[in-house]
N, C-alpha and C positions, 0 to 999 in steps of 0.2 A: 477420512483421517479420524484418527483416532488420539484423544489426546489423553496425559494423567498426570496429576490429580484433572478433572473436570469439573471439580467444585475448586474455586478459588477466593481467594480472601480480597476485598476490595480496594484491600490499602497497599495493595501490590507485594512486596519485599520479598519477593518469593518469584519459585519458577515452575516451569509446566513441560514436561517432555511431549514433543509430537512427534509422531508416526507418519512417515510420507516416505516416496518412492524413490531410489533412484538421486540420492541427496549429495552433491559436487561441494567437498570443502571448500575449494578455490573459490566458491561463489558467497556472496552473504544474502541470509535470508531474513525476511523480516514476519511476523505474527501481527496483522493489521486487526485490531478490533473494533468491528464495523465501521462507522464513519470517523472514529476520537483517536484514541492514541493507538500507537504501533508501539510493539514488544521485538527489542532485539534477540536474536536466535545465535548458537552457535553449533555447529552438526557435530555430532556425535559419531555417529558412522554411517553409512550408507543409508539407513532407513529412520533414524532418530535425529531431532533435533532439539536441543534444550534452550528455552524461550524464556528472558527475562521480563515479569510483567509490571506495568506500571499501574501506579494508582488510578481506579476505575470507582469515582465516586456513584456509584450504581448500583440497586440491588436486581437482579435477575440475569438470564439466561440471554446472552450475544451472541453474535456469532462471528466467529473469527476467520481469518483468510490468511492461509501460510503461503507465499510465493518467493521467489528472488527478488530481489532490489537492482541488481545493477543489470548495465548493459544491454544486449539484446533479448534476454530473458523477462524484461518486463513484456513481452506479449505471450509469454508461458501462462496457460490458465492457473488459477490459484484453488488448492487444497480447501476446503469448506468444513468448516467443524462448527462444536459450539461449547462454549464455557459459562458456568451459572459462578455469577458473582454474588459473595453474602457477607452480611459482615463479622468482625473477627470472633464475635459470641459462637455464629453458626459454625464457621470452619474446623470441618473433619480434619485438618491436616493443621491445627493451631498447636502451639507448644503448650505441654499440659505443666501447668505451675500447680495444680492443686485444687481444695475446696475454693472456689470463686469467692464464696460470701466471706472467707477468712481476709481476702484481699481488701474487704470494703469497711472492714471495723477500723473505728477510728479510738484508741490508737490500734495498730494491729497487735494481738496477742501475742502472735510468734516472732522470733527474729532471724529462726532458719524456716525455709518453706521447700516444699520438695521439686524439681524439674525433671520432666520426663520425655526423652524423643527417642525415635528409633534410628538409630547410627546410618542406615543406607542410604539415609534420605539427604546427607552430605557429603560431598567428593571434595577434592582436592582442587582449588581454583588456581592452583599453579601450572597443573599439568597442561601438556599442549595436544588438544585431540586432533591437530593435524598430524602427529606422530603416528605413523599406522603400527609401531610397535606397542602402543597403549592398548589393553584389552578391558572391557567393561567388567570382564570377571574376574580382576585382579582385587583380589581383597586391600594391597596396599592404595589403592583408588581412593578408598575411605580414611584411609592416616590422614588426620587433619586436627590442626588446633582449632575449637571454637571459641569463642568470645562472646558471653551474654552482655547484651546491651540495653541502657535506658533510654527510648526515645521520649521524647514531650513534643507535645502538642497542645499550640495556641493559636486563637485566630485574632483577624483583626479587618475593621471595614476597611475596604478599597473602594474609593469613589470612582476608579477608572472603570472598574469592571462589575461599579455598582450593586456589590456584596460582599459577605466575608472570603477574604482570603484565607483559606489553612496553610499552616507551617508546621511540617515536623522535623526535628533537631536532634541528633543524638548527643545527648548528654553528657556518658559515660559509659564506663564497661565494669562492670559490677566483680566479673570475675574470668578465668580461663578453664576449658574441659579439653580433656582428651578425647577425639571422638575415636570408640572401640571397634577397631574392625576385625576381630578375632571370629571363627565360623558362626561360635554360639550366637553372635549378636546379628547376624542375619536375619533371625525373627523376634530377637528377644530385645525388650527395649532399654536402654542405658536410664539408670537411676541417680540424680544427682541431687545435690544441696545446693540453697542459695543462701547466704549470709546476708541479710537485708544491710548491715551497718557497717558493710564493706567496698569499698571501692576501689578498684582497681588501677584508672586511667580516667581522670576526666578531660572532658574534650572541648571545656571551656576554660577561659581567661580568669584571674582570680577576681577580677572586676565585674563577669559577668555571673559568676558565683554567687558574688554579696548583691547583686542590682536587679539581674534580669532571671536567675533560676526559680523563683518562686512564683514566675508569670506561667512556667509551664505547669498551670494544675492538672493536667490529665496526662495519660502517657502508657507504655505498653512495653513490654521486651521482646527485644528479638535474638534468636540464637543464629549465628553466621560465623563461618569459616573466617579467622585472622587474615590480614592481608600486611604486605610490607610496611603499609604507612600509618599502620594503628599506634606505634608507639613513638611514630616521628612527629605526628599529624596535633596539632591542638585544636582541628576541626577537620569533622568527617561530615562531609558533603553526601556521601553514598557510601551504600555496605554492600558486598555480595548478598544473592539470593541467601534467604535461610527462613526459619520459622518464627512468626509473631504469634504473643498471646492475644485476650482480650483488653478493651481499655481497664484501666484502674485510675482512682487519686493519687497522686504521687505529695 
C-alpha cells in the first residue's frame, strides 16, 4: 500500500492519500493506526482514498491498516502501510509562514508576515466524489476559498485520567484567500500576506474574548477550506483537513 505523504503531523488536522486496489465507492473504509485511533476515509476513485488523520500524540513510525468497515467485508484482509508521525516543526508539509524566529520576538517587529502553500494541496470539499463525472485532472477541482484560522492550545489537570488533558480550539479566522487553480500553479507555490492586526471572524463570544481568550498562551495557524457553517457558527468544533504551522506564542 502506498501512502502520500507518508510523513504526517502528529496534531492531525490533515489528510493522506492511500493507494489501494479495487475500491468500492459504496463502501466505507477506515485507516486504523496501530491499536489507537481510526481515520475516516473518502474514496476518490477505484485506486485512491483520502483519509483524514486524527491527533496522534507520539513521535515515530506507526503501522496503519486500511480496510472496509461494514458488513461482510470485515473478513477482508487489510492493506498494511506505515506513516511517520512528527512534531509540527519537522513536518515537511507544514504551512510556510516565513522565518520561525520572527514569530517568537516579543513584540513581533512586523505586522505583515508572509504565507506560502502549493494550491494543488487543496480540493473543493463540496464536491461529490461518488459522481463519476468528477475527474481528478480537472483544474476546477482546486477552485476553493481558504480560511486562515488561529487555533489556541491549553491544557488542564484531569483527575479521571490522572494526567493533563489537552484542548485545541478554533479562536478566529484571520483572513480569506482564493486558491489559485490556473495551469502555472500546478508546481508553483502561491504567496500571500498575513495582516496580524486583522481578524475577519471570531469564534468566541464577547464574554469568552474578555475572560478566557488569554488562557490560550500557545497556538498555531491552519489553512483550510471554508465551509458553509463558518460564517453562521459562533463555535467551530472541527475544521476540514488542511495545512498547519508550528507552535508559537499567542
